[in-house]
N, C-alpha and C positions, 0 to 999 in steps of 0.2 A: 697503660694498656688501652684505655678508652681513647686517648689521643691517637695512638697508633692505628686503632680500628677505624676511627673517623677518616684518617688520611688514606687508608686502604680503600675505603668505600668510595671516596672522592675520586681516587685514581681510576677505579673500575667504571664509575659513571663517565669520566672524561673519555676513557677508551671507547665506550660504547657510542658516545656522541660523535667522536672522530670517525669511527668505523662506519657510521651511517652515511657520511658524506652528504651528497646533494639529495639522495633518495630517502626513503623511509622504510622501516621494518617494524611491523606490528606483531607483537607476540601474544599468543592466546594462553596465558597462564590462568590458574584457577582464580575466578573472580569471587568476591564476597557473597554473591547470590548463588554460587555453585554452578554458574553456567559456563565458565571458561573451560577450555581444553576437554570438550566432551568427546565421547568415543566415536571413532569413524566406522567405516563399513564392517570391520571385523571386530569392533569393540575396543581395539588397542590403539587406533590412530587418533590424532588430534582433529578438532573441528566437529561439526555436527554429524549426526547419522546420515548416511548416504540416501539419495532419492531412489526409491524403487520404481524403475521404469516398466516393470513387467514385460508384456509382449512388445511394447514399443521399442525395447532394446534390440529387437531383431532387425531394426532398420537403421541405416546410416542417414537417410533422408526420408522424412515422413511429413506429408502435408495434407490439408483438407481440400483446398481449392485449385491448386496448380503447382506444377513443377516445370521449370523451363531452363534451357541452357542455350548459349551461343558459344562459338569458338570450340576449341578442343578441350573438353572437360574430361577428367578422370575421377570415377567414383568407385571406391572399394567397399563393397557391402550391398545389402538389398535396399531398394527404393520402393516407396508405397504411397498411394493416394486414396482418399475416401473422405467424403462421399462423392467427390468428383470422379468422372470416368477417365479412362486411359487417354481419351482425346485431349485432356487437359495437361498431359505430359508432353511437352513440345521440345523439339531440338535433338532428340535422342535417336530418331530413326529406329523406333521399336520394331522388333521382329516377333510377331505373334501368330500362332496357329489357332484356327477356330477350335473352341472347346478346351484350350489350355488354361491352366491356373495362373500362369505368369508369362511375361514376355522377357526378351533379352535386348541388349543394346551393346554395340561395339564401345560405348563409353562407360559401361558399367561392368565391373567384375563382380557379378552377383545377379540377382533376379529382380525384376520390376513387377510390382503387383498393383492392381487397380480394382476399384469396386465393382466394375462391370465384367470381370473375368469369371471363368467358370468356378462353381463351388468346389472346395469350401472357401475360396478367396474372399468373397463378399463378407462372410462372417469374420474371417481372419482380420480383415482390414477394419471392420467396425470395432472389433475388440482392441486393436492396436491404437486406433484414434482415441478411443475412450480411456485407454491406459496412459496415453500421452497427456490428455487433459487432466487425469488424476494426478499424474506426476507434477504437472505444472502447479496444480492446486496445493499439493504437498509442499513443494519448494516455496511457494508464495506464502504459505501459512506458517512457516517456521517462526518461532518467537524467541525473545531474548537474544538479539543480535550482539555479536562481540563488538562491532563497530557500526555506527550510524552516521550517514552523510559524510563519510570520509572523503576528504579533499574536495568537499562541495561538489562531488560528482566527477572530478578529474583525478584519476589514479595514475596518470602518466608518471613513469620513473620510480614508482614505488615498488617495494618488495613486500608481498603480502603473505603472512603465515596462514595456516588453515583456520577456518572460522566461518561464521555467518555474518555477511555484510549486507547492509540495508540502506537504500536511498529512496527518498520520496520524489527524486528528480530523475533525469537521465544520467547515463555514465559515459564519459569520454576517455578514450585511450589514444593519445597522440602519438606521433612518429617514433618517439623515444621508447614506447612500449611499456610493459609492466612485467614483473617477475612474480610467479607463484612458488614459494619455497617451502618444501615439506617432504615427507616420506611417502612411500607407496600406499600406506593405509590412511593417509590423511585426506580430509574432505574440505572443499570450499563450496559455499553456496552464496551467490550474489543475487540479492533481491533488488530489481531495478524497476521503478514505478513508471518510467517513461522509456525513451529510446536508449539503445546501446550503439555507440559509434566508435568503431576501431578505425583509425586513420590509415591512409595509404602508407605502405611500407612498415607499419608498426608490427611488433612481435609480441605475442603473449608467450612468455618463456617459462618453462617448468624447470625447477632445479631441485636437487636433493633427492631424486627418485620419485617426485610427484607424478601422478598419472592423469591424463586428460579424462579418463572415465570417472574420475572422482571430483570433477570440477563442473559445477552447474550454474549456467547463466539463466536465471528466470527474468525474462524481459516482458514487460507489459505492453510496450510499444514495438517499434520495428528495430531489428538488429541489422546493422549495416557493417560489413567487413570491407575495408577499403582495398584499393588496387595493390596487389602483391603483398598484402598483410598476411601474417601467419597467426591463426587463431587456434587456441587449445580449449577443449572442453565440450560439454553437451549444452546446446543452446535450446532452451525450452521457451518458445516465443508465442505470445498471445496473438500477434499479427504476423507480419512478413519477415522473412529472413533474406537479405540481399548480399550476395557475394560478388564483389566487383572484380574486374579483369585481373586474372592471375592470382587471386587470393587462395590461400590454403587453409582448410579446416581439418585439424586432427581432432576428431570427436564425432558429434552427431548434430544434424540440423532438423529440429522437430518444431514444425510451425503449425499454428492453428488457422493460418490462411495459406500463403504460398511461399515457395522457395525459388529464387531466381539466381542463375549463375552465368558466368562468362569466363570461359577458359580456366576453370578452377580445378583444384585437387581437393577431394573430400574423402576422408578415410577414418575408420575407427582407430 
């Protein structure tokens, strides 16, 4: 019986190794310190608890110093800037009536808010930016990561299960992309101490019902999304977020400096 059990175990291990192929899959089972497979947004999902964006969640793009676009950009959701004024939102052809609380743009399916618009918008924007910074601090401060320095910062071609991932370096996703595999209640938090670089043509793919609203990229440096790349998740960036020509973001761009775009699609 013992011999039979050992043979069966060996077969299972071999099948798992073969199934992984050239990529990798990292499973967040219960760890000995009790930190594995922690509850998600509703307490039933895998991965860490979700990051509470509070009022920052009202915006698909939120920045402090500038928001710019060239080319034919399409944004679905509200856009906001503070403490910079509306004049630091460029390329949108804003339509604003004196005394209004928001402006509109043919490029935005939603409203555009700025710190110098009529009350209560200044207070609204101050609160949203503060909530954005609080969310960044929350994501950056999570402890007991499931994986540290995974791939030495290169996660190309990997399949990543829900969890807390931490790097003391930057993170690169090359053209082959990366897959996040999990359910609709599962959560991913990526703590990145330097830059995030998504190469041109790369796709961040969600599988198994995973939601972009449950994926958080906490980036201390600059987040750069390459030409025609497809990005998924909420980017909480301490500096700038740059979307190169034709890139798509399904999620949110929340920058503590500026967001720049070039013929992009950004939607929640």
